[in-house]
C-alpha positions, 0 to 999 in steps of 0.5 A: 619840119613839114612844109607844104608848098602850093604851086611848087612847079611855078616860077617862084615855087620852084626856087622856094622849094629848092631853098626849103629842101636845103634846110636841115630837117625840112621835108617839102611836100607839094600840093597843087594842080600839077600832075607832079603834085603829091596832093591834088589841090585846086584852090580856085575850086576847092571847098574849105571842108574838103581842103581841111581834110587834105591838110589834116592828113598832111599835118604841115608845120608851115604852108607856103602859098605860091599859087596864083595867076598873073594873066587871064580875065577878071573871073579867073584872077579872082578865083585864083588870087582872091578866093584861093587864099580865103579858102586856104585860110579857112581850111587851115583854121580848121585843120592846122591852126598852128601852122605858119602860113607864108603867102606870096603877094604882089607890089601891084597891090599898091598901085601907082607910086609917087616918083622918088618915094619908096612905099612902106607896108603901111602905104595906101593900096590903090591897085589899078587893074584886076591883077593887083585888086585880086592879089590885094583881096588875097592879102586881106584874106590872109592878114585877117585870118587870125593865123600865124601868117605873113604876106611877102609883097613881092616886086617884079621878080627876075632871074633864071627861069623867068616865064614868057608871061612876064616882061623879062622872060618875054624879052629874053625869048625875043632876043633868043629868036632874033639873034645878034641882029634885027629890030626889037619892037616894044612898047614904051619902056619908060616906066620904073619898076622894083626888080628883085632876083627870084633867088632872093625871093626864095631866100626870103620865103625860107627865112619867113618859114623858119623865123621864130615868133610872130612876123609882121602881117606884110613884108615888102620883098623887092630890090629896094630901088626903082629901075627904068624898064628900058635899063632891064631891056638894054641889060638883057640885050647886052647879055645876048650880044644883041647889036640890032635896034630897040624900037619903042613904037609897038603897043605897050602894056596898059598897066605900065601906062597907069603905073609909071613908078614902083619902088618898095621900102624893104627895111621891115624885111631886113628887121624882121627876117635879116633879109636883104637882096644879094643879087644885082640886076646884072647878075639876075639878067646874066642868070636869066640869059644863061638859063634860056640857053639851056646852059646847065639849067637854073643858074647857081 
């Protein structure tokens, strides 16, 4: 089976590639903007006809789209998160209409959740910022494409290799710089988020690639529980042996203020894929901290 992965060198893509390579009879091919990519593809600027020629030469049985952007201005986010999936779908319809497409979406597409409620895939989508809005546009491009496609709507990924652009990776970096003492100055940490281990996300993507028959158009991939961001920070501090102070008086994320609660119902993913998260948050934080120390790289 030939599986083309877009964004293989990114945080999620690297873990997904590892899981796919472990599947018997699977050949993983890399396309993207990275110099390491065998096939140079930039979804933000590619023309559908050009991409179709590339896809025809690859002849993939499945495509996993991990390409996306979490930061930048609205134009950049729209080019990568909204235009990119639309171009990919148009090219696949022309060059490989039988290939399964697994696209990584985001729980940010839902927007604010109601405290105590796990959102299902049929819930209203009300993103509050350009990131969530552009990810939702990408999801709509995939779910209306007519392809054999599924969007994995991922919660807040955490675990080994977490980038500094996200909260878990940023906190781990700050703790590494501070050492065991000092003051960790952060914004308000009272928001609740649904954290999911990146290795569990990778397993869900691999299952989606291999699942027989059509899948639901959208599947939530999360931890299935809402956790105060404060607990994540304190958990990382414990892993670091940090004995200093944690102060919540710095400028915080505007999105956290707008979205105080997020929690996904993951029942549909269990039914469609036989998937449930297998790592606890403590295990995820331990693996993240170990990886930042360079102790053998990515944790098992």
